[in-house]
C-alpha positions as CSV (number, residue, x, y, z in Angstrom):
1,X,-163.8,83.8,-111.8
2,X,-164.5,80.8,-109.7
3,X,-161.9,80.2,-107.0
4,X,-160.2,76.8,-106.9
5,X,-160.4,75.0,-103.6
6,X,-157.8,72.5,-102.3
7,X,-157.9,69.7,-99.8
8,X,-155.6,70.0,-96.8
9,X,-152.0,69.0,-97.8
10,X,-152.4,69.8,-101.5
11,X,-149.5,71.2,-103.4
12,X,-150.3,73.3,-106.5
13,X,-147.4,74.3,-108.6
14,X,-147.7,77.2,-111.0
15,X,-145.1,77.1,-113.8
16,X,-144.7,79.6,-116.7
17,X,-142.5,82.4,-118.1
18,X,-142.0,85.6,-116.3
19,X,-145.1,87.9,-116.5
20,X,-147.6,85.3,-117.4
21,X,-149.7,85.8,-114.2
22,X,-148.5,83.2,-111.8
23,X,-148.2,85.6,-108.9
24,X,-151.4,87.4,-109.8
25,X,-153.3,84.1,-109.8
26,X,-151.7,82.9,-106.5
27,X,-152.6,86.2,-104.8
28,X,-156.1,85.0,-104.2
29,X,-154.8,82.7,-101.4
30,X,-153.0,83.8,-98.2
31,X,-149.4,84.9,-98.6
32,X,-148.3,82.2,-96.1
33,X,-149.4,79.6,-98.6
34,X,-147.1,80.9,-101.4
35,X,-143.6,79.5,-101.8
36,X,-141.6,81.4,-104.3
37,X,-138.0,81.0,-105.5
38,X,-138.1,84.6,-106.7
39,X,-138.9,85.9,-103.2
40,X,-136.2,83.8,-101.6
41,X,-133.6,85.0,-104.2
42,X,-134.6,88.6,-103.3
43,X,-134.0,87.8,-99.6
44,X,-130.6,86.4,-100.4
45,X,-129.4,88.9,-103.0
46,X,-131.6,91.9,-102.9
47,X,-133.0,91.1,-106.3
48,X,-135.2,88.2,-107.5
49,X,-133.3,88.1,-110.8
50,X,-129.9,87.1,-109.5
51,X,-129.7,83.5,-110.5
52,X,-126.5,83.0,-108.5
53,X,-128.8,83.1,-105.4
54,X,-130.9,80.2,-106.6
55,X,-129.0,77.5,-104.6
56,X,-129.7,79.3,-101.4
57,X,-133.3,80.0,-102.5
58,X,-133.8,76.3,-103.1
59,X,-132.6,75.4,-99.6
60,X,-135.0,77.9,-98.1
61,X,-137.8,76.6,-100.3
62,X,-137.1,73.0,-99.4
63,X,-137.2,73.7,-95.6
64,X,-140.5,75.5,-95.9
65,X,-142.1,72.9,-98.2
66,X,-141.0,70.1,-95.7
67,X,-142.4,72.0,-92.8
68,X,-145.7,72.7,-94.5
69,X,-146.1,69.2,-95.8
70,X,-145.4,67.7,-92.3
71,X,-148.2,69.8,-91.0
72,X,-150.6,69.0,-93.8
73,X,-150.8,72.6,-94.8
74,X,-151.9,73.7,-98.3
75,X,-149.5,75.7,-100.3
76,X,-148.7,76.8,-103.8
77,X,-145.3,77.0,-105.4
78,X,-144.5,79.7,-107.9
79,X,-141.6,79.1,-110.3
80,X,-140.5,80.3,-113.7
81,X,-140.2,77.8,-116.6
82,X,-136.5,77.3,-117.3
83,X,-135.3,78.6,-120.6
84,X,-134.6,76.0,-123.2
């Protein structure tokens, strides 16, 4: 598989249902580039599936995205597609 390349300051958002390969695909880039609500929910509630932790996870995500964008750093964001 050819690896994608991104210019400095690029944001790549991976959206899809759980288990579709977002995290696997993103694993080809450094961990510090990956911004994930699941990870921040796990930090806040000891499980990535506790949706009640989402507001806190979003606050963490926003702080990190702002910091990385201000520095022109490349990052990817991983998120599940909301259920309809």
